[in-house]
C-alpha positions as CSV (number, residue, x, y, z in Angstrom):
1,M,16.2,-7.1,5.9
2,R,15.0,-8.9,2.8
3,I,13.1,-6.9,0.1
4,R,11.5,-8.8,-2.8
5,P,9.3,-7.5,-5.6
6,L,5.7,-8.6,-5.8
7,G,4.1,-9.7,-9.0
8,I,2.8,-6.1,-9.6
9,E,5.3,-3.6,-10.8
10,G,5.9,-1.0,-8.1
11,A,5.1,-3.2,-5.1
12,W,7.6,-4.9,-2.7
13,E,7.4,-7.1,0.4
14,V,9.9,-6.3,3.1
15,T,10.9,-8.9,5.7
16,P,13.0,-7.5,8.6
17,Q,15.4,-9.3,10.7
18,Q,14.3,-9.6,14.3
19,H,16.6,-9.6,17.3
20,G,15.1,-11.1,20.5
21,D,16.3,-12.1,23.9
22,P,14.7,-12.4,27.4
23,R,14.3,-8.6,27.6
24,G,12.2,-8.4,24.4
25,L,12.6,-7.6,20.8
26,F,14.3,-5.2,18.4
27,V,13.4,-4.7,14.8
28,E,14.6,-2.3,12.1
29,W,11.2,-2.0,10.4
30,Y,12.2,0.7,7.9
31,R,15.6,1.4,6.4
32,F,15.9,4.4,4.0
33,D,19.0,3.1,2.3
34,R,17.8,-0.4,1.8
35,L,14.5,0.6,0.4
36,A,16.0,3.2,-1.9
37,E,18.4,0.6,-3.3
38,A,15.5,-1.8,-4.0
39,V,13.0,0.6,-5.5
40,G,15.5,3.0,-7.2
41,H,14.8,6.2,-5.3
42,P,14.3,7.5,-1.8
43,L,10.9,7.5,-0.1
44,R,10.0,11.1,0.7
45,L,8.4,11.0,4.1
46,A,5.6,13.5,4.2
47,Q,3.0,11.9,6.6
48,G,2.7,9.0,9.0
49,N,-0.6,7.4,9.9
50,L,-2.0,4.8,12.3
51,S,-5.1,2.9,11.4
52,I,-6.9,0.7,14.0
53,S,-9.6,-1.7,12.8
54,A,-11.9,-4.3,14.3
55,R,-11.9,-7.8,13.0
56,G,-13.6,-8.1,9.6
57,V,-13.1,-4.4,8.6
58,V,-12.0,-3.8,5.0
59,R,-10.6,-0.5,4.0
60,G,-10.0,0.4,0.4
61,V,-9.3,0.1,-2.5
62,H,-7.8,3.6,-2.2
63,F,-5.5,5.4,-4.6
64,A,-4.5,9.0,-5.4
65,D,-4.1,11.1,-8.5
66,V,-0.6,11.0,-10.1
67,P,1.2,13.3,-9.9
68,P,2.0,13.4,-7.1
69,G,0.2,10.2,-6.0
70,Q,1.0,8.7,-2.6
71,A,3.6,5.9,-2.2
72,K,3.1,4.0,1.1
73,Y,5.2,1.9,3.4
74,V,2.9,-0.2,5.5
75,T,3.4,-2.5,8.5
76,C,1.2,-4.0,11.2
77,V,2.3,-3.3,14.7
78,R,-0.5,-5.1,16.5
79,G,-2.6,-8.0,15.4
80,A,-2.8,-9.1,11.8
81,V,-4.2,-7.9,8.5
82,L,-4.3,-9.0,4.9
83,D,-2.7,-6.2,2.9
84,V,-3.8,-6.0,-0.7
85,V,-2.1,-4.2,-3.6
86,V,-4.3,-3.6,-6.6
87,D,-3.0,-2.4,-10.0
88,V,-5.5,0.3,-11.0
89,R,-3.1,1.9,-13.6
90,V,-4.7,2.0,-17.0
91,G,-2.3,0.5,-19.6
92,S,-0.4,-1.6,-17.1
93,P,0.3,-5.2,-18.1
94,T,-1.1,-6.2,-14.8
95,F,-4.1,-3.8,-14.8
96,G,-6.9,-5.2,-12.6
97,R,-4.7,-7.7,-10.8
98,W,-4.2,-7.8,-7.1
99,E,-1.7,-9.4,-4.7
100,A,-2.0,-9.9,-1.0
101,V,0.5,-10.2,1.8
102,R,-0.3,-11.1,5.4
103,L,1.1,-8.4,7.8
104,D,1.2,-9.2,11.5
105,D,3.0,-8.6,14.8
106,T,4.8,-12.0,14.5
107,D,6.8,-11.8,11.2
108,R,6.5,-8.0,11.1
109,R,6.7,-7.8,7.4
110,A,6.0,-4.5,5.5
111,V,4.7,-3.7,2.1
112,Y,5.9,-0.8,-0.1
113,L,3.6,0.4,-3.0
114,A,4.5,3.0,-5.5
115,E,2.5,6.0,-6.6
116,G,-0.6,5.1,-8.6
117,L,-1.2,1.7,-7.1
118,G,-4.4,0.9,-5.2
119,H,-4.3,-0.3,-1.6
120,A,-6.7,-2.1,0.7
121,V,-6.5,-4.0,4.0
122,C,-8.7,-6.5,5.8
123,A,-8.4,-6.8,9.6
124,L,-7.9,-10.4,10.7
125,T,-7.9,-9.6,14.4
126,D,-9.5,-7.0,16.7
127,D,-7.5,-3.9,17.2
128,A,-5.4,-4.6,14.1
129,T,-3.1,-1.6,14.0
130,L,-1.3,-0.4,10.9
131,S,1.5,2.1,10.7
132,Y,2.1,3.6,7.3
133,L,4.5,6.2,6.0
134,C,3.4,8.2,3.0
135,S,5.2,10.2,0.4
136,A,2.6,12.9,0.2
137,T,0.1,14.5,2.6
138,Y,-3.6,13.6,2.4
139,R,-5.4,15.6,-0.2
140,P,-9.2,14.8,-0.2
141,A,-9.9,16.1,-3.7
142,A,-7.1,13.9,-5.1
143,E,-8.1,10.7,-3.3
144,H,-10.3,8.0,-4.9
145,T,-11.6,4.6,-4.1
146,V,-12.7,1.5,-6.0
147,H,-15.3,-0.9,-4.5
148,P,-13.4,-3.6,-2.6
149,L,-16.1,-6.2,-3.4
150,D,-16.1,-5.5,-7.2
151,R,-16.7,-8.9,-8.8
152,D,-14.4,-8.1,-11.7
153,L,-11.5,-7.6,-9.2
154,G,-12.4,-10.7,-7.4
155,I,-10.4,-10.1,-4.3
156,D,-10.5,-13.1,-2.0
157,W,-11.3,-11.5,1.3
158,P,-10.9,-13.9,4.2
159,V,-14.1,-12.7,6.0
160,G,-17.7,-13.6,5.3
161,R,-19.2,-10.2,5.5
162,P,-16.6,-7.4,5.3
163,L,-17.4,-4.2,7.2
164,L,-17.0,-1.2,5.0
165,S,-17.1,2.6,5.5
166,A,-20.0,4.5,3.8
167,R,-17.5,5.9,1.4
168,D,-16.1,2.5,0.3
169,A,-19.5,0.9,0.2
170,A,-20.6,3.6,-2.3
171,A,-17.4,3.4,-4.4
172,P,-17.6,2.6,-8.1
173,S,-16.4,-0.6,-9.7
174,L,-13.1,-0.6,-11.5
175,A,-14.8,-0.4,-14.8
176,A,-16.9,2.5,-13.8
177,A,-13.9,4.4,-12.3
178,R,-12.1,3.8,-15.6
179,A,-15.0,5.1,-17.6
180,A,-15.2,8.2,-15.4
181,G,-11.5,8.9,-16.0
182,L,-10.6,8.5,-12.3
183,L,-7.8,5.9,-12.7
184,P,-4.1,6.7,-13.0
185,D,-2.4,6.2,-16.3
186,H,0.4,3.7,-16.2
187,A,2.7,5.7,-18.5
188,I,2.3,8.8,-16.4
189,C,3.0,6.9,-13.2
190,R,6.1,5.3,-14.7
191,S,7.4,8.7,-15.9
192,Y,6.7,10.3,-12.5
193,V,8.5,7.5,-10.6
194,D,11.4,7.6,-13.0
195,G,11.7,11.3,-12.2
196,L,12.3,10.5,-8.6
197,R,15.4,8.4,-9.3
198,S,18.8,9.9,-8.4
199,P,22.3,8.5,-8.7
200,G,22.9,8.6,-5.0
201,L,21.0,7.3,-2.0
202,R,21.1,10.5,0.1
203,P,18.0,11.3,2.2
204,P,15.6,13.8,0.7
205,A,16.0,17.4,1.9
206,G,13.6,18.9,4.4
C-alpha cells in the first residue's frame, strides 16, 4: 500500500497492492495502521456509506462543521468516479483550491480527507459505486454544501451537463458561504486534528 499526500493539507491518495490469480483478486483497501502512520492519528470509524450514481451525476461540494467534522476514506468499488477534494477552510494557504483523483475498480485507489475539507464526486460510469468510511455520524444540522459549479472554484468536471441534487443546485457559492460564516476555520481544524494525535497506533476504543 502506497500513501502519498495531495497538494492540499489533510488529503492523501492511497494506492493498494492487488493480488490476483485465475481465481480472482484480493485487495487490502484499508489498513488502520498504515493510514494512522501517514496521517498521524487513527481514523475513528463511526459510519460506513455506499453511494451509487448514474453517469454524469455530481455530488457535493459537501463539508461539516468542525468540531467534530467528518473525515472520510473513500474508494470506488464499481465503475469510476472523479473524486474531488476542495479546501474550504478559511485561512488555509490553499483556500479555494481543489485537487482531483480518479477512483475506479481497476486501480482501486482511495482518498482520505481530514475534518474540515470539502468533498465532491462525479460519476464517470453508470452505477458508479462509492464506499466511504466516516469518522463521525451524519448530523444534518452540521452539514453544508458549496455549489459544485461555482465559477470561482472552477472545478473542471469531465461532463457537459452535471446532474445535481436539488440541495446542491441551490447551494451558495464559496464566497457566499464564507460571508454567511458557514465555512470551517483552518486554525480550528488544525487544532482539532492535532488533538487526535497519539504516541501509539492502537485502534480507537469502542
